[in-house]
C-alpha positions in Angstrom: 121.7 101.6 104.6 121.1 104.8 106.6 117.5 105.7 107.3 117.5 109.5 107.2 114.5 111.7 106.8 115.9 113.3 103.7 116.1 110.0 101.9 113.5 108.7 99.3 113.5 105.1 100.4 110.5 102.8 99.7 109.6 99.9 102.0 106.9 97.2 101.9 105.8 95.9 105.3 103.5 92.9 105.5 101.5 92.2 108.6 101.3 95.9 109.1 97.9 96.0 110.6 99.1 95.1 114.1 102.0 94.1 116.3 105.6 94.1 115.0 104.5 95.1 111.5 102.6 98.2 112.7 105.4 99.4 114.9 108.0 98.8 112.2 105.9 100.8 109.7 105.7 103.6 112.2 109.5 103.5 112.8 110.3 103.6 109.1 107.9 106.4 108.5 109.4 108.5 111.3 112.7 108.2 109.3 111.2 109.5 106.1 110.6 106.1 104.4 107.6 105.8 102.1 105.9 102.8 103.6 103.6 100.4 101.7 101.3 98.9 104.3 100.2 95.3 103.5 97.8 93.0 105.4 94.3 91.6 105.0 92.7 94.3 107.3 91.7 97.3 105.2 90.3 99.2 108.1 93.4 98.8 110.3 95.7 99.7 107.5 93.7 102.8 106.6 93.8 104.0 110.2 97.5 103.5 110.4 98.1 105.3 107.1 96.1 108.3 108.3 98.1 108.3 111.6 101.4 108.2 109.6 100.4 110.9 107.1 98.9 113.0 109.9 102.4 113.0 111.6 104.1 114.1 108.4 105.0 110.7 107.1 104.2 108.8 103.9 102.1 105.6 103.7 100.2 103.7 101.1 97.6 101.1 101.8 97.8 97.8 99.9 95.3 95.2 101.1 97.0 91.9 100.6 96.5 88.3 101.6 100.0 86.7 101.7 98.6 83.3 101.1 97.5 84.4 97.6 100.4 84.5 95.2 98.6 86.7 92.8 98.0 89.3 95.5 101.7 89.2 96.4 102.6 89.7 92.8 100.2 92.6 92.5 101.6 94.2 95.7 105.2 94.2 94.3 104.2 95.3 90.8 102.0 98.1 92.0 104.8 99.3 94.3 107.3 99.4 91.5 104.9 101.0 89.1 104.2 103.8 91.6 107.6 104.4 93.1 110.0 102.9 90.6 111.8 100.7 93.2 111.7 98.8 96.4 114.5 99.5 98.9 113.3 97.5 101.9 111.0 94.5 102.1 109.8 93.4 105.6 108.3 89.9 105.5 106.4 89.9 108.8 102.9 88.5 108.3 102.3 85.5 110.4 100.0 83.4 112.5 100.5 81.2 115.6 99.3 77.6 115.8 99.7 76.2 119.4 98.8 72.5 119.8 100.3 69.4 121.1 101.4 67.0 118.4 98.8 64.5 119.7 96.1 67.1 119.1 97.3 68.5 115.8 97.3 67.2 112.2 98.9 67.9 108.9 96.4 70.6 108.1 97.7 72.6 111.1 101.2 72.3 109.8 100.1 73.3 106.3 98.2 76.3 107.6 101.2 77.5 109.5 103.6 76.9 106.6 101.2 78.8 104.2 101.4 82.0 106.2 104.6 81.9 108.1 106.8 80.4 105.4 105.3 80.6 101.9 103.8 84.0 102.6 107.3 85.4 103.2 109.1 83.3 100.6 106.7 84.3 97.8 107.2 87.9 98.6 111.0 87.5 98.7 110.9 85.9 95.2 108.7 88.7 93.9 110.8 91.5 95.3 114.3 90.0 94.7 114.5 90.5 90.9 113.7 94.2 91.2 116.4 94.7 93.9 118.9 92.8 91.8 118.2 95.1 88.9 118.7 98.1 91.2 121.8 96.5 92.6 120.5 97.5 96.0 117.9 96.7 98.6 117.4 95.0 101.9 115.2 91.9 102.5 114.1 91.3 106.1 112.3 88.2 107.3 110.8 88.2 110.8 111.2 84.6 112.0 111.4 83.6 115.7 113.7 82.1 118.3 111.4 79.1 117.8 113.1 78.8 114.4 116.4 77.9 116.2 115.1 76.0 119.2 111.6 74.5 119.1 109.4 74.6 122.2 106.7 72.1 123.2 103.2 73.0 121.8 104.6 74.9 118.9 105.4 72.2 116.3 103.4 73.7 113.4 104.8 77.2 114.1 108.4 75.9 114.7 108.3 74.0 111.4 107.5 77.2 109.4 110.0 79.4 111.3 112.8 76.8 111.1 112.2 76.7 107.3 112.3 80.5 107.2 115.7 80.6 109.0 117.2 78.0 106.7 116.0 79.8 103.6 117.3 83.2 104.7 120.6 81.6 105.7 121.1 80.5 102.1 119.7 83.6 100.5 122.0 85.9 102.5 125.1 83.9 101.3 124.0 83.7 97.6 123.3 87.5 97.5 126.8 88.4 98.4 128.2 90.8 95.8 124.8 91.7 94.3 124.2 94.8 96.4 121.1 93.2 97.9 121.2 92.4 101.7 119.3 89.9 103.7 118.5 89.8 107.5 116.7 87.4 109.7 115.0 88.7 112.8 114.6 86.3 115.7 112.3 87.7 118.4 111.5 85.8 121.6 108.0 86.2 123.0 106.4 89.4 121.8 103.5 91.0 123.5 101.0 90.8 120.6 97.4 89.6 120.2 98.8 86.4 118.7 100.0 85.1 122.1 97.7 87.2 124.4 96.4 84.0 125.9 99.9 82.8 127.1 101.5 83.4 130.4 105.3 83.0 130.2 108.1 82.7 132.8 110.2 85.7 133.7 113.2 84.4 131.7 111.0 84.4 128.6 109.1 87.6 129.4 107.2 89.2 126.5 108.8 92.2 124.9 107.0 95.0 123.1 106.5 95.2 119.4 108.1 98.6 119.5 111.3 97.1 120.9 111.4 94.6 118.0 110.8 97.4 115.5 113.8 99.3 116.9 115.9 96.2 116.5 114.7 95.8 112.9 115.8 99.4 112.1 119.1 98.8 113.8 119.6 95.6 111.8 118.9 97.3 108.5 121.3 100.2 109.2 124.1 97.9 110.4 123.5 95.1 107.8 123.1 92.4 110.5 122.9 88.9 109.2 120.7 87.8 112.1 119.3 89.6 115.2 118.1 87.8 118.3 116.0 90.0 120.5 116.1 90.1 123.5 119.7 88.9 123.4 120.8 87.1 126.6 118.1 84.6 127.4 117.2 83.5 123.9 120.8 83.6 122.7 121.9 81.4 125.6 119.2 78.9 124.8 120.2 78.8 121.1 123.9 78.3 121.9 123.1 75.7 124.6 120.9 73.8 122.2 123.5 73.9 119.5 126.1 72.5 122.0 123.7 69.8 123.3 120.1 69.2 122.1 119.2 67.5 125.4 120.7 70.3 127.4 118.5 72.7 125.5 115.5 70.4 126.3 116.4 70.4 129.9 116.5 74.2 130.1 113.2 74.4 128.4 111.6 72.0 130.9 113.3 73.6 134.0 112.1 77.1 133.1 108.8 76.0 131.5 109.6 78.1 128.5 106.6 76.9 126.5 104.3 78.9 128.8 100.7 78.0 129.6 97.3 79.1 128.7 95.6 81.7 130.9 92.8 80.2 133.0 90.2 82.7 131.6 91.2 81.7 128.1 90.8 78.0 128.8 87.5 78.5 130.5 86.2 80.3 127.4 87.0 77.3 125.2 
């Protein structure tokens, strides 16, 4: 799928009020895509839509809580009613729950699954029938390297992102021959408000949301099955862990990949 300014493509982007979602919406709009901006934050979405339209792009605000299935259904139905199709669906909304297992409980896991897994899966199920009818479309799920190799302190988040990776792996295979494509995006640490309190080692340095957005665009255009970004450090960790789980554990400990809370954040607690 080539994203050219003269195209009439329509994309839904969840989590569009900040971070990866916001930058991806901007990147799509710059390529002439009509972007439907979805998140819970009406003010942030309106501001982004005004920025995009002011730059000559096209954007529609759709205030949506991805934990509410009725709102997800309405998001998809309203998009189809207005534009007649959905070409791209970016499932990006998420939250980050960071706790030791000894300090967490099942409610923490449920909360993470509700947003990071079910919030994406519900949207995929809603958008898929329309794409199958069109015999075209691209489903993109923003997961995490954590979905391939879990890090200490991240159990609730890892549970949801691992589930997302597995679901997309099956979906991609079952969609073969339908004209609908599926891609899983696996970012490492991303410099967003979600992990602003974390300091991380050089080998796990935070990358910009804009860099991830560029990767998403590239993955759509090249029909990538999965994209790990940045490539070398996270990819090596994933391969090492697949070869030997204990070797992956050792690398995690040696390089302190879980990061640590900033002192000013801890003092504020």
